[in-house]
N, C-alpha and C positions, 0 to 999 in steps of 0.2 A: 503492498500499499505506498510506497515510496512518492506514488505523484500527490497524494493527499497532504497537502498542509495542516502542521497543527489545530489544534481546538482555538485558541485565543488566536491564532491569525484570520481560521477562517472567522470566525466570528465577527472582527473588525471587516473584514472584507466585507461579508453582509451587509455590516450598518454601514459601512460607505458606500455602497452602490444601491440601499436603500435610498439615502440621502439624496444620490446623484439622479435618481428615479426620480425622486419629488421635487426637483428642483426645475422649474420652467424651461422649454428650450425649443426648439424648433420643431420635434420631434412628437413633443406635446400638443405643442402648439397646431399641429398639422393635422395629428389624430381628435384632437377635439374638435376644431372645424369640420373635420369631412363627418362627424358624427354628428354634429347639430344639423351641419347643412346637408346629409343624405338618409339617416339613418345608421342606427348600429351596426348592420351589417358591414356597410363602407367603415365604418371606424374599425370594428376588428380585423376585416382587411389590410388597413394599413399598418394595423399595428403589426400585422404577420409582415408585412412588407418593410417596418423600419425592423423587427427581429431581425429578419435575414441580413439586411444591409450590417448589423452588431453584430453578429457571429462571423460576418467576412470577414469586416474588422480587426475583431479581436483576432480571429486566425490568423493573419497578417501580421498582426502585430505579436502572435505566438511565433510564427518561425523566424521574422525577423528578431527578437529579443535569443531566441534558443541558441540561432546562430550566431550572434553578438557573447552569448555565455560561453559556447564553443571557443571562439576565436581567444577571449579575454578575460577573464575574471574583473580583471585592471578595468579595463571598456565598459563593461557593467556595472562595476560601482560608478563609473563617470556618468553613465547612463542614468543611474538612480539620484546622483547627485542633481546632473541638472533636470530630470522628472520632479526632484522637491523643490526644486526654485522653479520649475513650471508648475505646481500643485501650489505653492504660496501665490504666484502672481494671479491663478483662479479664484483665491480666498481674498486677494486685498479686491479686484477687478470688482467679483461679485459683491462686495460691502461697497465697493465706488457708485457700480451702475446699475447692479438689483440683477432681479430675472427678466427675462424676457418674456412675455407669453402676449399671442397675437393670436386673438378665437375672431374671425370670418366665417362664419357660413358659408361654405362655397359646395357646390355641386360638381362633378366631374361625368362628362358623359364619358362611355366606353365601357360601362359594367368593371365589375370585379379586378380584372386582367389589370385594368389600364391605374384603376386605385393602387392597386399591391404593387406594379412598376410607380406609381408617384413617390409611397412611400418608401420605398426601396432608395430611389435616385435623392430624394430629400436627404437621406440618413449617408448616402454612400458620397455624395457630393460636400459634405461637411466638412473640413476639413479639421475643423476644432476636436471630432470624433476620434479619430485614428493618429493627432497627434496626443491626445488624452488618453488612451488604452497604451497608447506607446510609455506613456510616462508612469501610469496607474499601475499598472497591473507589476512590473519587476518592484513596488515598495514590498511589494507579500511574498517575495520568493528568495533566498539567500544566495549568491553565485556557486555555493559550494554545498548546496542542497541534493540529497541523492539523486532524485529525478527532476530535474528544474524546470525542460521541459515538457512530462507528464503536469506538475504543479501549474502552470501558466496555460497548460490549454483546460485543466477543472477550472481554474478561476474564471479563463474567458467563458466557456460554457457555466456557469453559474451564475456571470450576470444577467445572459440571455435567457437561464430557465427562470429567475427570479425575476428579469422585471416582462417577459411576456404574459402570465398570468396575471400579475398588477395591471399591464396595459389593457386588458379586456376588460378588469375591474374599472378601469380609470372607463372606459367606454359604456360600459353602465351604468356608470353615475356620471355621466358628462355632464350634465347640466348641472349636477348642483355643485363639481366642481369647478366650475367656469364661474357658475355664481358667486362661490366662496372666492375665489383666489381674486376675481375681478374686484370684488366688492369689499372684499379685508385687505386693502394696503398691508393694514399690520401683519399679516398671517404672511403677504407675500415676503416682507423684510426678517419674519423669525427663520423662514427659510433660507433664506440668502446670509442671515450670521449661523444657522447651522450649517451650511454647505459652507463654510467659511472657517468657521472654528475646526472642523472636522479636517477637512484637506490641509487646513494651516497647521495642526497636531502632526499630522503626515509628514508636512514638509518639516517642521522640526525636528521630529523623531531621527529620520533620516541624517540631515545634514549635522545632525548633535553624534553619532555613533559609526558616521564612517570616518575609519584614519586615514 
């Protein structure tokens, strides 16, 4: 079972994934807009499309990071330090500019397949996603781990496995979630502080422990 991270690492990772999911961004905006504009079926298909995009991003990150580990443990440590700085920047940016949630009910012609491709396209064309996973996943894996590639793959698939059912639940409660987020700026601000606090902690931890 060398591909499984230890329990504390896994718990911390799940908490981080949950915070990442509830932080509004392009995927959430599109899903809520499609659900309100065309119904729950369209919303669920959009979630499937964005989930496939996230899966492709995470698999690409796993392959790239694994190659880096194989080439040099020092280079992997450098990636973790750069990743920590990037996470710190994300935390500061969340406090300065806040979350982005744009929900404009819309309909898309062409049926479920076009809706699916729309969700996939929005996710794949978001460069922030691939940058995030390239710097996020390494924080939970040691270069000297017994099976770092397996652990990276498990962590990436875990995120997709967590986000997919949560996305479907979000679609089922789209009207309430949209109303709560748009009508309660303090709630949005609280999410920003939660995001900044958690990822700021990750950044500080890796910067303080790397020798």
